N, C-alpha and C positions, 0 to 999 in steps of 0.2 A: 977574481970576480966576486961581486957582491950579489949572488943570486939567492933567491929564497930556497930553503931546504925542501919545500914541497910545492907542487904545482897548485895553482888556484883551484879551489873546490867548486865544481860546477853542479854536482848533484844536490848540494844543500839548497840551491835556489828553488828547486821544485817542492821543497817542504815549507816554503815561506808564503804567508798570506798575501803580502804585497805583490809577490811575483804573479800570482793568479789574478789578483785585482788588475794589475798592469796588463796582463794578457787578455782578460775577458771583458773588463768594463768598456774599453773602446768598441768592442763588438756590440755590446748592449747599446752604446751611443749610436752606432751605425744603424741598428734595427729601429731604435726610437726615432732617429732622424728620418728614416724612410717613412715611418708611419706618420710623421709630422711634416711630410713633404720636403725633406732634405735641408731645410734652411738652418736648423740649429746644430748641425753636425760639428762644426769647429768648437762651439761652446761646450757641447756635451763631451767631446773628446778631451778637451783640456780639463774639464771637471772630473772625468773618469781618471785621468792620469794624476790629477791633484789628489784625489781620494787614495789612490794606490800609493803615492809617495808619502802621504800623511801617515799611512799605517806602517811605513818603513822605520824601524827602530833606530837606525843609524843617522837619520836626518836630524840636524841640529839647528838649522836656521828656519825662519818663517818662509812660507811658500809663495810670497808675493811676487818673487821673480818669475815664477812659473807662468804668470799671466802674459809674459812676453810671447809665449807660444801662440796666443790668439792671433797675433799679426801674421806669423808664419802660416798658420792654418787657414786664415781668411784668404791669404794670397794663393796658396797652393792647394789646400785641401778641397775647396769647392771646385777648382779647375780639374783636379784629378777625378772627382766624382762625376763630373760632366763627361770627361774623356772615357771613363770606364762605362758610363751609360751608353755612349755611342760606339763602343768597341765592336760589338757584333754587327753593327750596321755598315761598317767599313766606310764611314764618312770622315775619316781623319787619316793623317799620315802617321806611320809608326814612330817617326823621330819625335813627334810631340809627346808620346808616352815616355820616351827617354828623358826629354827635357823636363816634363812635369814631375815625374817621380824623382829624377835626379835633383831637381831644385828643392823639392820637399825634404828629401833626406839630407841634402847638403845643409839646408837651414837647420835641420835637427842636429847636425854635428856641432853647430854653434852652442847647443845646450851643454856642451862640456863645461863652459864657463859658469852656467847656472848651477850645474851639479857640483862644480868645484866650490861654489859658495854655500851650497846646501849640506855637503858632506865633508867633514874635516879630513877623512882619509881617502879622498878621491884620487884615483890614478888615471891620468890621461891616456887616451887611445882606445880603450875598450868600447866606449860608447860610440865613437866614430866608426870603428871597425864593424860593430854590430849594425849600425845604420847603413853602411855600405853593403853589407851582406843582405840586409832586409830589402834594400832597393834592388839588388840583383835578383832576389827571389821574386819580387813583384814583377819586374820587367821581364825576367825569363819566363815565368809562368804565363803572364798575359800575352806577351808577343808570341811565345812558343805555342801556347794553346790556341791562339788565333790561326796559326798556320797548320797545326796538327788537326784541329777540329773546327774548320771554318763552317759556321752556321749550323753545326750539328747539335749544339746544345741550346736549349731554350734560354732566352734572355732572363727569365725568372729564376732559373737554376743558377745562373751566373751571379745574379744580384743577391739571392737569398742563401746560397750555399757556398759557391766557390770563393767569392770575395771574403765572406767571413772566415772561412778556413784559412785563406792566405793571410788575413789579418791576425788570426790567432798565432800562426807560425811566425809572422814578422814581429808581432808584439812580444812573443816569447824570446825571439832572438835579441831584441833590444833590451828586454828585462835581464837576459843573461849578461849583456854588456854592462848594465847598471850593477848587477850582482858582482861581477868580476872587478869592476872599477872601484867598488866600495870595500873590497877585502883589503885587509892590511897587507903589508909587504910579506909577512911571514905566515900567511894563512888567515883563518877567520878571526 
């Protein structure tokens, strides 16, 4: 078998500037869009991810392909925000949460091809796996939290604390997917 002599290095991701930009800039976009009445969130999110990827030293192509994410975010991002906003009022069915988050992260899996164009050493599979794990985290915590703590948490705490913490966790998971996919076959 042609296996690498060492496992991919996960710990080195936490020492990278782009990793923390990827994890935290979308949360800044979330807060800024709430302060500006939610409308610019997809644009702010793509710009935050763009800035994070621009600071990644392994990127070798221009980032114009990343603008394709605006279509995905316009379709699914705003719908997810509306669904999360109505989550604690119990005015929706839980299957819609699965459909919306599943659709968003499924479309994000198509970014494997964008990343393949941006990074010469891209390895398929890590980004898609990271997106599926991130979707499971969101769906599990939101649906599970709704049944564990029905109406016990104020809506403001959900919007200003719980969702950003979930965002940091899911963004870190997807950043690890990017980090692992850009490692060469035999380590860093």
